[in-house]
N, C-alpha and C positions, 0 to 999 in steps of 0.2 A: 483750428489746425487739423491737418489731415492725420489720420491714424489708420493706416492700412498695412497690408503685408509688405508693401514696397516703400512706404514713406514713414520716416521716424521723426517725431517731434523733438526739436532741439531748443525750444523756448523755455523760459521759466526762471532765468536768473536776472540779476539787477541790470538796470539801464547803464550801459558803459559810459554814457554822457552825464551820469549823475554824480560826478566827483565834486568834492568841496573846492570852492574857489579861494577860500581864505587860507591858503597854504603858505608857509614861510618859504622865502627864497632859498634856493640851493647854493652851496658854495660854488665859486666860479669854476673850479676844476671839475666838480661833479656835473655842473650844467653843461660844460663843454663836452664831457663824455656822453651825457644824455643826448645832446644834439647829434653827435657823431653816430651813436648807436641807433637812434630813431631813424636817422637818414638811411643808414645801412639796411635796417629791417624793412623800411618802407619800400625801397627798391627791390628787395628780395620778395616782399609780399606781392608786388606787381608781377614779378616773374612767376610766382606760384600760380596765380590765376591765369596767366597767359598759357602756361603749360597744362593746366587743368582743362582749359578750353580745347586744346588740341587733343588731349587724351579722351575727353568725354565724347567729342565728335567721332573719333575712331571707334570707341566702344559702342556708341549708338548704332553705327553702321553695321557692326558685327553682332548686335544683340539677337538672341534666339527667339524671344517672344515679343509680341506686340506691346504688352504691358511694360516690359523692361525697356524697350526702345522708347516708348512714350515717356517713361519716367526719366530716362537719361536726357532726352531732348528738352524736357521741361526744366531739368536741373541746369542744362547748358544755357538756356535762355535766361533763367533766373540769375545765374552767376554773371552773365554778360551785363545785365541791367544793373546789378548790385555791386559790380566789381569795384568801382571807385569808392563807394561808401564803405565797403568791407575793408579796403586798404586803409582808408582814413580812420576807421574805427580801430583797426589793429594798431595803428600808430598812436592813437589816443590812449588805448589801453596800456601800451608800453610806457607812455609818458606818465600816466596816472600811477604806475608802479613806483615812481620816484617820490610821490607825495608822502608827507609825514604820516598821514592817517593810514596809508597802505603799509608803510614800513613798520608801524607799531602793531600790526595785527599779530595775534597769537600764532605760534608755529603750528598748533594743532588744528587751526581752522582749515577746513577742506571744502572747497566749493563743489566737489564732486560727491558730497555726502548725499544720503538718501533724501534729506530735506530739500535739496536743491536740484537733483537730477533724478527723474523718475524713469525707471526701466520700463520701456514700452515693449520691447521684443528682446529675445536673446541676441539679436544682431548687435545691440549696444555693447555686448561683451567684447566684441572684436574692436570696437572703437576704444573702449576703456583700456584694453590690453595694448592697443597700438599707441595710445597716448602715454601710458605708463612705460612702455618699452623705449619709446624715443627719448623720453626724459631721462630714464635710467642710463641709456647708452651715452647720452651727452654728458651726464655727470661723470660717468666712468672714463670716457675718453678725454675729457677736458678738465680733469681735476686740478691740474697745476695752474693754468691761467685763471680758472675760477677762484682758486685760493688767493691768488694775487689781487684780483678785483675786490674780493671780500675784505682783505687786509687794508686795501687803500680806501675803500668806503668807510671802514671803521675808524680810520685816522681823520676823516673829514666830517662825518655825520654824528650827531648826538645820539641817534638810535642805534642800538646794537644790531649789526647785520650778520645774519647767519644764512644757512642754505636756503630756507624756504622764503625769506622775505628779501632776498637779493634781487633788486629790480632788474638785473640783467641775467639772472639765473635761468636755467632751462625751464624750471617750473613756471616762473612768471611769464616768460616769453611764450611758452606753449599755452598757458592759460589765456594770455592776451589774444592769441589767434583763435582758439576754440571759442572764446567769448564772442568774438566778432562774427562768427558764422552760426552761433547758437540759434538765432531767430529764424533761420532759413529752414524750410521744409524741403529736404533733399532725398532723392532716391538713395537707398542704402549703398549701392555701389558707387554712386557719385560722391557721397559723403566720405567713404573710405579713400576714394581717389584724391579728394582735397587734402585729407590728412597725409596721404602717402607723398604727395608732391611737396607739402609743407616740410615733411621730414627730410626729403631729398635735397630741397633747395635751401631751407632755412636751418633746420636743426643740424644737418650734417656739415654745415659751413660756419657754425657759431665760433669755431676756433679762429677763423680770420677776423671776425668782429672783436673777439676778446683780445687778440694781438693788437688791433688798432687802438682799442680802449686802453690797454695797459701801456702801450707806447705813448699815448696822449697823456696819461697820468704821469709817466716818467718825465716827459718833456716839461711838464708844469711843476716838477720837483716833488711829486708825491711818491715817496719810497722808491727813488730811482735805483737803489742798490738791488732791488728784487730782480731787475732785468739782467744784471751781471751774474747774479746767483743762478738764474735759470740757464743762462748760456753755459756756465761752468758745469752745471748738472748734466746738460745734454752732452758735453764733451766726454764725460766719464761714464755715461750710461752704456751698458753692454749691448752688443749687437743682438739682432733678433735670433741669430743662430746659436748664441751662447746659452749654456745651461742656466736655467732660472730656478731659484729656490722660492717656495711659497712665502709670501709676505705675512707679516703678523696680521691676524684677523681673517686670513684667507684659508679655506679648507684645503687640506692636503690632497693634491691630485684633482681638485675641482675647479669650477669657474671662479673668477675673482670676486671678492666682495664688492658690491656696487659702491662707487664713490671712493674706492681705495686708492685711486690714482695709478694703478698698475694694470691698465687696460690691456694693451697688447702683450706685455710680458707675462701677465698673470695667466693667460690661456696656455702658453707654450709649455711643453714638458721638457724632458732632458734633450739636449742637442737640437732644440727647435721642433721636436715632435709633439704631437698632441692636438688638442682643439685650439684653433686660432680664431681671432675675431675677423669679421668680414673686412674690416679696415686694413688688415694685414696683407690684403691682396691675394689670399688663398681662395680658390674656387669653392663655392658651397658644395657640400656633400650631396649627391643625388639621393632622392628619397629612397630608391631601391637599395643603395648602399647602406643608408642609415637603418633601414628595416633589417638588412642582413646582420649588421652589428648588434641591433637590439635582439634579434633572434638568437644570436650566439650568447648574449648575456642572459637571456631567458633560460637557455639550456644549461648554462654554467654559472649559476648564481653564486655569490660569495658564501662561504660556509656559515658565517655569522647570520646571514639572512636566511639561508636554507634551514638553519636550526630552529627557526621560529622566533616569536617575540614581535611585538608591535613596533614596526620601524618603517621609515620612509626611505625609499631608494634614492640615492644621489646619482641620478642618471648621468649628469654631466661629469661627475667624478669617475664613474665606471667607463664612460666613453673615452675620457682622457687616458685612463690607465691602459685601456685596450689599444688605443692608437700609439701610445708610447711603446708598449710591448712590441707592436708590429712595425715600429720605426716609421710611422706615417704621420702626416699633418693634414688637417682638414678643418673647414669651417662649417658651421651650421647655417642653413638658410634661415632667414628671419622667421618665416612662418613655422618651420620645424622647431626653432628655439622657443617660439611662443607656445606651441602645443606642448612641448616638454614642461615648460613652466606651468601651464594651465593644468595638466594632468597631475603634476606634483601638488598643486594647490587643492585639487579635488580629493586626492588621496590623503592629504593632510587633514582635511575635514573629516573624511571617513574614519581615519585612525583616532580621531578625537570624539567621535559620536558617542554620546552617553547612552543611546538606545541599545548598543551592542556590547556584549561581554568581550573581555580582552582576547581570549583565544579565537573568537570569531573575527575580530578586527585583524588579528594576525593573519588569518586565512585570507580574508578579503584583500589585505595589503599585498599579498603575493600576486594579485591580478594587475598590479600597476604596469608592469612591462607589457603584458598582452594587450591591455586597453590602450596603452600608449601606441603600440604598433597599429591597432585599429584606427586610432585618431589620425595618425600620420598617413595611413593608406587611404582613409575615407574622411575627407574634410567636412562631410556633413554629419559626422558623429555627434557633435555637440548640439546640433539643431534638430536631429531626427529622433523624436521621442520613442519611436517604435524600434530603434536599432536593437538587434538581438543581444548584443553584448551588454547594452544598458539594461535591457529587460532581465537578463540573467543576474546581473549584479543586484538589481532591485529585488528580484525574487529571493535571492539568497539572504539579503538583509532583512526582508520582511519576515521570512520564515524564522529567522534567528532573533527577532525582537524580544520575545519572552524567554529566550534560552538563558540558562545560568550555568556557570562552570562549577559543578560539584566535584567531589572527590572522584578520581578516575574518569574525568569527563571525556578522555580520549576514546573511551568505549561507548559513549553515548551515540545512539543511532543517527541523530541529526548531525552532530559534529562530524562523525565519520563520513556521512554523505557529503557534507560541505567540503571536507578535506579531499574526498575523492573527486568532486567536480573541479575544484581548483587545481588539483594535481593533473587531471586530464587536460585542462586548458593549457597548463605549462608544458605538458609533454607533447600534445597533439596540435596546438594552434601554431600555424605558420602564417599563411595569408588567407586561407579559406575561412570565412566567418560562419559557415554553416555549422561548425563545431559548437558554436554558442547556442544555435537553435536546437540541435540534438540534445545537448546537455540540459537546456532549459526544459524541454519536454520530459526528459527522464527525471529531473528534479521535481517537476510538478506532480508527476505520478507518485513519487515517493511521499511528497507532502500531503497529497490527497489521502493516501493510506494512513499516514501518521495522524492526520486531523480526524479521520473517521474514528480511530481508536480513542482519541482524546474526547471527541464529541459524545461517545457513549458514556464515558464516566461523567462528563460534564452534565449530560442530560439527566443521569440518575440524581446528581446533586440538585439540579434545578427542580426536577420532579419532586424530590424529597422536600425541598423548601416550599414548593407550591402546595404540596400536600399538607405540610405543616400550616401554611397560611389558611388553607381551606378548613383544616381541623379547628384552628383557633377561631376563625370566623363562625363556623357552625356551632361551636360550643357557646360562643357569645350570643348568637341568635336564639339558641334553645334556652339558655339561661334567661334571656329577656322574656320569652314566652312564659316560662315557668314563674318568673317573678310576678308577671302581670296576672296570672291565674290565682296564685296563692296569697297575694298581698292582702294583709289584714283579714284573712279568713282562717278560722279554726277548723282545720280539716281532720277527719278521723285518721288515726295512724295508718290504717290499711290503705287509705286513699293516697296518703303521702308516699307509702311504699310503692304503690302502683306508678305514681308519677316519677319517682326516683329510679326504680329498678327497670321499669318497662318503657314508660312513655317518653322520658327524656332521651333514652337511647334510641327509641324509634324515630323521634324527631331528628336526632343527630345523623342517623343513617340516611334518612330521606334528604336532609339538607346537603350532605356531602355528595350524594349520588345525583340528585336531581335539582337541587337549588330551591330557594324560597319562592321562586315564581311558578313552581310546578303545581299541578292539581293535587298530587299526592301529599305535598307539604300542607296545603290548605285543608285537606281531608284529615290529616293527622292532628293538626292544631284544633280542628273542630272536635275530634274525638276527646282530646284532653280537656277542652272546655266543657263538653257534655258530661264527662266524668265528674268534674267539679260541681257542675250544676245539679247533677243527679243526687248529690248528698246535701245540697243546700236549697233545693227548690221548695217553695212554700207548700205546705200540705194542709188540707186536702185539695186546695185549688189546682195544684199541678199534678194530681193523681192520674188523670187520664193521659196527660202528655208524657208522664214518666213511664206509664204502662206501655205506651207506644214506642218509647225510645229504647227500653231495656233490651229487647231482642237484638236490635241492630248494634247497640253498644257492646253487648256480649260478643258478637261476632268480630267486631273490630278489636276488642281486647284479646280475643283468642289469636287473631292474626298477629298482633303485636308480640304476644308471648312467643309465637313461633319465630318471628323475625329476629328477636333478640336472643333466642335460644335459652329462655328461662327454664330452669329445671322443673320437672313435673311436680315435685313436692311443694315448692314455693308457689307454683301456679295454682294447685288445688287449695292451698291454705289461703291465698289471696282472693280467689274466687269465693271461697266460703265466707271470708270476712265481708266481702261486698254483699253477699246474699243476706247475711245477718243484718247489715245496715239497712237494706231495702225492706226486710221484714219488719224491722222496728219502725221505719218511716210509714209503711202502709198501716201498721197498728195505730200509729199516731193519727193518721188520717181518719181511721174509723172512730177513735175516741173524740176527736175534735168534731166530727160530723154528728155523733150522738149528743155531745154537749150542745151543739147548735140547735138540734131538734128539741131537746128538753127545754131549752131557754125559750124557744118559739112557743111551746105550750104554756109556759108560765106567763108569757106576755099576753096570751088570750084571756087567762084567768084574771089578770090584773087590768083588763081593758075597762071594766066597769069602774074600778077604783080610779083609773086615770081620768075617766070622764068627770068624777067629782073633784079630784085634786089634780087637774091636768098638768099644771106646771110642776108640782112636787113629784107626782108619779113619773112624769117624763124624766126628771132629773135622777130619781132613784133607779129607773130602768137603765139609763145610760151608765150610771156608776157600776151596776151589777154586770153589765155585758162587756164593757170596755177591756177589763183584764184578759178575758178569753180571746177577744179579737186581736188584741195586741200580741198575744202569745202565738197564735196560729197564722196570723196574716203578715208577720214581719217577713220582708222579702230581701234576700241578699242579692244585690244587683251584680250580675256577671258582665264583664265587658263583651260587647258584641264582636263578631268576627272582624269587622272593619277596624274596631279599636285595637285589637291585637295586631293586625297587620301594620297599623300605623306605629305602634310601639316597636315592632320588629324593625321597621324601616328606619326609625330614628335612633335605635340603639347603636352604640359604638361597637367596634370589633372587640374591644376589651378595655380594661382600665388603662389609662395612660401609663406608658412605661416610665418608671422612675429613672432619671439620668442625671449624671453630674454635670453634663454639658450645659452651658448657658444658652438660652434661647437666642436666636438670631432674627434680626428684622427681615421682612420680606424683601427689602431692597438690597440686602447684603449681597455683595458680588459672589461670594463663595456659596451662599445659599442658592442663588440663582444658577450658579454653575452646575449644581447637582441635577438640575432639570434639563441641562443641555448635554450631559454625558451620553455618548453613544454606546450602545451595547457592542462589545467586541473591542473597545478601546483599551490600550495597554497603559499600565502605570508602574511606577517604582514605589514600593511600599517600604517604609523604614520603621521598624519596630523600636530600634535603639541604634546607637552608634555602630554596633557590630553586626546587627542582623538587618539585612535589607534584601529584598528580592523583587522580581517582576511578576505582575499579575494582570489578569484581563477581566473586565467587567462582563460577567456571564449572564446575569439576569437581574431584573428589578422586580421584586415581589411586593406589589402595592398593598395587598391586604394586611401584611404584617410589617410594612415599612422597612423593607430589607433589601440591601444591595449586596449581591454575592459576587465574590472575586475568586477566580481559579488560576492555576498556573498553566504552563504550556501543555501539560499532560492531562488537564481537565480536572485535577484535584482541587477541592476548595481550600483556600488559604486564608480567607478573611471574609467577614461580613460586617456591614455597618447599617445603622439607621440613617435616615437622611440628615439629621442633625449631627450625628457622629461623623458622617462623611464630610459635611461642610467644614467642621472643625479640623478634621484630618487634612483637608486641602489647605485650610488657612495656616496650619502649623507646618506645612510642607512634609507631613508624614506620608502623604500620598501625592505623588508628583506625576502628572500626565506626561507620557512620552510623546515626542514629536510625531505627528502624522505625516503622511506623504512618502513618496518613494525616495530611497537614499540618494540615487544619482541626482535627481532633481533638487533635493535639499542641498546637496553638496555644491551643485552648480550655482544656486542662488547665493550660497555662502561665499563662493569664490567671487561672484559679481560684487558683493559687498566689500570683500577684502581688497579687490582691485581699486575700488573707489577710494578706500582709505589709505592704500599703500603709499600714495604719493606724499601724504602727510607724515608718514613714518620714516621715509628715507632721509638720510642726512649726508 
C-alpha cells in the first residue's frame, strides 16, 4: 500500500464478503423492508459515484500542483474501474447488517478503534470528524422515524434492537459505505470528496428511505398505529417562529443533545432567534461574522469564567445567547461547526491533563476562544506543527509541568508571567497572529532567566552529591590499600600512627584530586608500602637496601606531613619514634652479623672433628646454627606494587548498603525502566495520600548508586538508590509524567476520542 503525504491507506478491516451463510431466515415483513432499503441505497450509491466522478474531474483540472493533479486523476481512474464492485459491496454490507450474528454484536464494539484503524496522518482526523458528524446529524434530524423502525424491529426480531445494532441506523449504513471503500488507496482530497458526496446524497436523504420502510411496515400490519400518532404529533407541533423552551437533557441556551429528537427546534432561541440548523434553510454565517462574534465574546467573557477556575467554554451556548440578544438567527457552516467541536475536545483534554496544576489549567483554558479564532481563520492550524499559537501553548505548558500551587501562588513569578501572557492574548489578539510570536519570544526569555537561577542551585546539589560519591569512593580505595599493607602484620605503634594520621589522609587527597590512575597515587602507595617494609625487612640482609631507602623515604614523609598539615609537635615525635626503630634495627643487624662471624670460626675449629665423625658432627653443627638463622632470616613478604593495584581495582566502593527492599530480577520491567529514565524527565512523587509533588531527575551518581530529584526551582526533594527507585515505580509512588508537547498530545487524544465517540452515542 502507498504511504505518502498524498495517499492514505484505508485497508485493514475484515473482508466484507466473509459473512456467515448459515443465518436464520428473516420474518417476511423484515425481509420486505430489507429488500426495499437495499434497493434504495443501491441506487443512491450509484448516484454517489457518478457525482464523485464529475467532482474529481473538475478538481483535477483546477489542481495547483502536479502531484495533487496526478493523485486526483489516479483516484478518478481507480473509482471508475471499481465503481460497480464498490456499489455491490455497499449493498452486501447493508444486507449483512440484517444477519443475526451482526445484530447480536455488543454495543461497545467499535470498528474505528485503534486496533482496526491506524492513524497514518493527521488528515485522518478530518475523515473521522466527517463520519462522526454525518452520523450525529442523521440521528439528530431523524430521531422520530428511527424510533419507529427500532420499535417495529423489536416486535419482529428475537434480538434486542437498539441504536448501534439497528441494521438501518445511520451508524450501520455509514459503516457499510466506509467499509466498501476502505481497501482503496485514494488521494486525501478524493477520499473526502467521496465522503462528502455520500453525506449529501445518502445520509441527507435517509428520511425518505425511513418513510418508505415505516410505510411498508404499516401496510403489513406491524404497529400501524405509529403512523397515525406521528401525523397527530406533526399537526400540533409549534411553528419554527414560535418560542421554544429547552427540552429535558438539553443545555440551556446551547445546542441540542444529539439524538434528542429536537433537531430544528432545539437550536432556535426565543421568537425564532439564535443558532439554527443548516436544514432550516438559514444561510451559513460567513467566517468573518463568526470571528467578529467570537471576538466580542473574547472581550466580554461571562463573569463566572473571568473569575477563574478550570472550566470549558460552551461556545455554542454563548453564540446562541448573543444572537438571541441581538434578535438575529444564523446557522454555522459545517466546517466551522466541526472546528468548534474539535477545539472544545482539545481544551477538554488540556483541562484534564494531570501534568498541570489546576491554576495553570485555568489560565490555559482562557485561550480557548483565541485559539478557536485562529483555527477558523487558518484552516491549516491543526496540521501546521510550527504554528506560533500552538508553539506558545506548548511552551506555556512545558514551563509549568513541574510547577505546584503553594500558598499565595498568585505571587509566584512563573504563574504571574503565564497570567500576563494569557491576559495579553485576550486583550490584544484580534486577527493578527504575530502577537503569539511576540509573546512566545518574551516568555522564552523569562524562562531562560528562571532556568538559569534554578540550574545554579541544582548544580550545587549535583556537585555536592558528586563530591560525596568521590569522597566515599576515595575512602574505600584508601581503606583497601591500608588493609592490604597491614593485614596479619604486627606493626610498631608509631608506624600505625604514621599510616593513620598522615598517609591515609595523603592517599585520600591524591585520590580525590587526581584519581587512582595518576602517577602521584602510585608514588604515594609506594611510600606507604616502603614505610611498612622498612620496619619488617630482614636484617642484616636488607641493611644496605634500607640505608639507601631512608633518605628518600624521609623526604616523602616530610612532604606528607606538610600536605596534611600535621602539627609540628606530633611530627617531631613521630619522626623520633621512627629514628628509634631504625636504630634498633641496625643494632640488630650488627648483633646478627657478629653472631654469624663467631659461628663461622667455631665451624673451622670443629672441622677436624667433623672429619672423624662426619655424619654426627654435621648433624650437631646444623642443630647449633639453625635457631640463629631462623631468627634473623625470617622474611615478611610485602605485596608488590602490582598486587596492591589489583587489590585496589577489585575492591568495592564500600560495604553493600543495607536495605529493606527486596532484590529484583534483572528482567523485572521496573528494574529495567530505571536504566531508561532520561535525565530531565518529570515525575509525580507521592509520599502519602496528602503529600505529593512534582520533581525532575537531575542527576544519576553511579559511584554511590544515587538518583537525585529536584523541584522546578532546583532544590533537592528526593534521592533513591536504583533498587529503591524500581520499587517506588512499582508501587506508583513515583509516576512518570507524559512527555511530548501539550497540543500534540491533546490532538492525539482527540483522534482517539473521535474514534470511540460513535460507540458512545445513543
